[in-house]
N, C-alpha and C positions, 0 to 999 in steps of 0.2 A: 696395565690398567686401561690405556686408551683403546687397545684392541678389544678388550672385554666390553667396554662402553659402546664401541662401534657395533659389536655383535648384538648387544642388547637393543640398541636403536633399530638395527635392521630387523630384529625379531618383532619389535613393537610396530614398526611400519608394516610388516607383513601381516600382523594380526589385524591392524586397522583395515588393510586392503581386503582381507578375507571377510571381515565383518560387513564392510560396505557393499562388496559384490553380492554377498548373500542377501543383504537387505534389499538390494536392487532386484534380484531375481524374485524374491518373495513379493515385492511390490508389483512386479510385472504379472505374476500369477494372480494376485488379488485384483488387478485391474480388469481382467477378463470376467472374474466373478461379479465385480461391481457393475460392469457394462451390461450384464444380463440380469441384475437384481431389480427388484421392483422398487418403485418410488416409496411405497409404504415401508419397506424394510429399511431403506436409507433414512427416512424420516424417523422411524423408531430408534435407530442408532443415534440420531441427533438429539432427540428429546431425552433419551436415556443418559446420554453424555451430559446434557444440561442438568439433569437431576443429580448426577455424580458430582458435578462441580459444586452444586449447592451443599451436598452432604459433606464434601471434603473442603469446604471453604476455609475453615480455620487452619487446616493442615497446609493448604496452599499459601495462605497468608504468612504462616510461620516459616516455611521454607523460603519464601520470597524475602522475608526479613533477613535471612542469612546472605542471600545474594546482594541485597541492598547494602548491608553492613560491609561486605567485602568491597563493593564499588565505592562506598564513601571513604573507606580506608585507603583506597588508591588515589583519592583526591578527584574523583569523577565530578564533572560539571553538574550543577543543579538540574538543568534541563534534561540531561541524560538520566539522572536519578528519578525524575518525574516519570519518564517513559518506562523505567524499569519497575517502579513501585506498584504493588498490588495491595488492595484492601477489600474489605467485604463488598463494598459497592462496585468495585471493578470486577470482582469475580461474578457478582450478580449480573453485571452488564454482559460478561462473556456468556453466561448461561442463557440470558434473554436473547442474545445474538444468535445462538445455536437454534433456539426455538423459532426465531423469526426466519432463519434459513429454512428450517423444516416446514414452515407455513407457506413458503413460496411455491409456485407451480412447479411441477417437475420439468426441468429444462430438457430432458431427454425424450426422444421419440416425436418431437414437435415437427410438423410439416412446415418447412420454411418456404417452400414454393411447390407448385404443381403445374405441369403443363403437358400437352399432348402434341406429338409431332404429326405431320401429314400422313406418315406411313402407319399411324395407329399406335406407336409406342407411347406409353403413359409414364411420365418421369416425375418422381417426387424427390425433393431435396429434404433430408431428414436430419435432425440434430443428433449427434453422437458424442460420447466422451472424447477428450483429448488423449487420455491414456494414463501415463504416469507423470506427475508434476513434481518437480523438485523446487522447494521454497527455501531460500537462504535469507535470513533476516537477523537484525541486530536488536539488542536491548529489550524491545517490547515483548514480554512473554505472552501477552494476550493474542499475538499473531498466531501462536500455536493453535488456539481454539478456532480463530477466524479462518485461517488457511486450511486447517484440517477439515473443518465443517463445510466450507465452500467446495473444496475438492470432492468431498464425499457426496454432497447433494448433486453434483454434476456427474457422478459416476466415475470419478477419477481416483486412482490411488495417489497418495501424497507421501513424499519423502521430505521431511522437515529438518532443517539445520538452523536452530536458534543460536543466538550469541552465547559465547562462553560465559559471559557475565550473568546470564539468566538461566544457566543450565539446570539448577535445581527446580526453579519455578516451572520451566518448560516440561521437565520430567513429570512433575505433579499434575500439570494440566493434561499432558498426553495420557497419563494413566486413566483419566476420566474419559477421554475419547475412546480408549481401548475398551473400557467398561461398557460404553455405549455400543460399540461394534459387537461385542460378545452378546449383549442382551438381544441384539437383532439377528444373531446368527451369521454375521459377516466376518470375514477374516481379519485377524489382528493387523496383518501387514497392509491393510487398506490405508491406514495412517501410521507411518513409521517415523520415528525420531532418531536421528543419528546418535549412536551410543557413546560418543566421545567428544571431548572439547578440542581435540587435536585439529589443527588447521588442515591437515592432510585430507580430512574428510571432505572439506570444501573443494579441494583440487580434484578429488575423485568424482564428485558430483558434476563439476564443470566439464569433466571428460565424458560424462554421460552414464557412468556406472555400467560400462560394457554394453551400451545400447539400451539399458533399461529405462532411461529417462527420455520423455518426449519433448519437454519444455522446462525451462528454469525461470522462476520469478525471483529476482533479488528485491529485497526490501530493507533499505538501510541508507547509510551515508554515501557520499559521492565516491569515496575510495572503494567501497564494496561494490557498487554498481559498475564503476569503471573496470574493476578486475573481472567481474562476471562478463561484461560485454567483450572484454579483450580475450579472455581465456576460454569461454564456453564453446563447446563443440556441438551444442544442441541449440535450438531456437530460444530466444530470451524475450520475456515481456519486461521491457526496461521501466524501471520506476526511478527516474532521475530525481535530483534534488528539487526542492520546491522553492525556487526564487519567485515568490508570489508578490504581486503588485496590487495596490489599490490606487486608482486614479480618481481624484476629486475634480470633477469638471466645473466650469464656470457657472453651470446651472444647477449645481448641487445644493440641496438643502443642508445648511450648516449643522443643525442638530442631528439630522439623519446621518451625515457624514461622520460626526463625532462618535455616535453610537456604533456605527459599522466599523470604523477604524480601530476603536478601542477593543472591540470584540475580536476583530480579525487579527490583531497583534497579540493581545494579552490574555485572551480566554485560556489557551494553553499554548505556550511559546514553543514547545518541543514537537508539535505535530507538523506534518508536511504542508498542511493548508494554512499555516500561520503566515500572516503578511510580513514581508521582509523589507519592502520598499513602498513608501508613500510618494505619489506623484501629485502635485497640485498645479492646476491650470494657472498660468500667469494672470489671466483675467480675473481670477478669484483669489489671488494671493493676498491682496490688501484686506480682505474680509475673513478668509478661511485659514490662511497659513498659521498665523500666531495662535489662534484658539486650538487648532489641532495639535501643534507642537507643544504648547503649554499643557494641554490635557494629557499627552503621552508622558511627558517628563514628570508631571505631578503624580501620575499613576505608577511611577517607578521604572519607566522605560528610558533607556539611553537613546538619544537622538544624534545621529550623525548626518549633517546636512551640507548642501552646497552653500555658496556665499550668500545667497538671498535668504536661505533658511537660517543661517547663523545670525543674520541681522535682527531677527524677530525675538531671539532669546539668547542671552549670553551663555546659557548652559548647553547650547548645541555645540557638539564637537565637529571639527571639519571632516567631511567625508572624503575618502580617497577613491580612486578608480576601482580598487578592489572591492569597496563596499557595495557597489552596484551589482557585483557578481557573487555576493556572499549570502548563503543560507545560514542565518545566525542560530536559529533554533534556541533563542534566548531573548531576554527582554532588551533587545536592541533593534533599532529600525533606521534605515537610511531614508532621507527625505530630499526631494528635488523639485524645483519649480520648472515646468515644461511649457512649451508654446502650444497650448490647446490639445485637441485630440490627436493631431498628427504628431506632435512632439511626444505625447504619451505612448502612442503605438510604436514610434521609432525606438524609444527607450526600451520598451518591453521586448521588441523583436531583437534588439541589440544585446540586452543583458539577461533576458528571461530564460527560463528552462522549459517553457511550454507546458507548465503544470496547471496553474490556476491563476487567473487575473480578474479583477473586478473594476467596474466603473460606478461611481456615484454621481447621479445626475437626474434632473427632472425633465430633461430634453430627450424624448423618445427617439428622435431622429439620430442624435449623437449616440445614444445607447445602442441603437441598432447597428450603426457603423462599427462600434467597438466590438459588439458580439460577433459581427460578420468578419471583421478584419484581423482581430487578434487570434493568432494561430496557436491556441493553447488547448489542452485537453478539456479544461473546464473554464468557461467564462461566465461571469455573473454581472447582474445589474441590480444595484441597490440591495445587496445582501452580503453578509460576511463571508469571507473566503474560508472560514472554518466549517462551512457546509461541504467542503470538498471531502466527502467521506461516503463510502458505499452504504453505510447504515442510514445516513441522511437522505440518500437517493432512493431508499426503499429496497436496497439489495440485500438487506439483512446484515451484511458485513461486506468487507472487501479483502482481497488478497494483496492489494496494492493499488496504486494509481499509475497506469501505464502512460508514459509521455511520448511513446513512439507513435507511428502511424500504421503499423502492420497488425492486423487481426484485432487486437484489443486496444482501446484508448480510453483514458479516464478511469474511474473506479472499476476494478476487475471483479465482477460478481459471478454468479453461477452461469449466467447465459454466455459470458465471455470465456468461460472455462470449457466450452464445448466446441466441437468441430461439426462436420456434416458429411454425409455420403449421399449418393444418388441411388434410388431404388427404381429400376426400370422394368416395366411389365410389358411383355409382348404376347403375340399369339401366332408364333411361327415366322415372324419377319426375319429376312436375311438381307445383308447389304449387297447391292449390285456391284 
């Protein structure tokens, strides 16, 4: 029996390998078609996909309910369930997102630079697609639409691998994207979804699908991103955890600070732009710390604080060293009193993930120092960290928020999903 089981496992693995390699070859072929396609054709595919999402909204919500029920049966955390759940409003938001992407200027063919050499050569740097983009993501089925739509707009083929927990939902959304491609006369393989929940598919994508993938974008928890960065044999746009800070400076308006902190933490706790640590200037602690802590706790947020924070409210739990490094993605926040702007910057640089950080202050000089010196992909002054989102930046949507420093940083939208080439025009010049 063991031998038969081993044979069956080997056959299953071979089947997955064949499927994935065929998917990669088809995506590579589709990428060339997309690179030569018109912006009008790609926009038609996006708007037709949006129409399909609306037409099939009830079906998508119904299959998503099956995914959610399974996740709840496994005892999945509430914040994870929130990211997984779709309703008619969220399906409509996906459809609008595709239409917003379609309305963006065509990112391809843009002349990024033009210059002439003394020998008469005329050189243009022109935007081109990256090629085939692999996207590996967890829980959020809406990423299927966002990532597929953004890659398509930028003339790239996409190979999507959603989380096993959202498999049905992602399939239903992907079917709408394919309907859009067909309506525009573009190849189905322009947006592919891995046909299996088996984790072996992830390993094959990290290996590059036999050279088919040009770049991988991971979007998920710390363990997923760490695995991708460790194992990938192709370039990676890293989307690390969002250990997001709000620093309330001594010159902060208290009411403004309360409004921003409450929204930054609790609007949606499961998004990467949700605040995880609140830093309060020691010079403002006497007036600002207690009201902020009480507001958070009264709103249902657990507060874990340092000794000074614990003194202002008996409900505050003691923070550990690990709390300063934790992305809760839940109604929990760590709170610390720091010595002014320098103390806040030191804390952020020590414990942060270079994702998104905010200062609340009415002092423009202090705000400018914070914006200049905090080395994060997104830095904000007097605005909620939940604006860390490609849609809010006017990108239509985002494929993720890159926290590295190479090629793309911050919300990765259509422009970040392009490369460039040089077009050189001469008139018989030769090199001496």
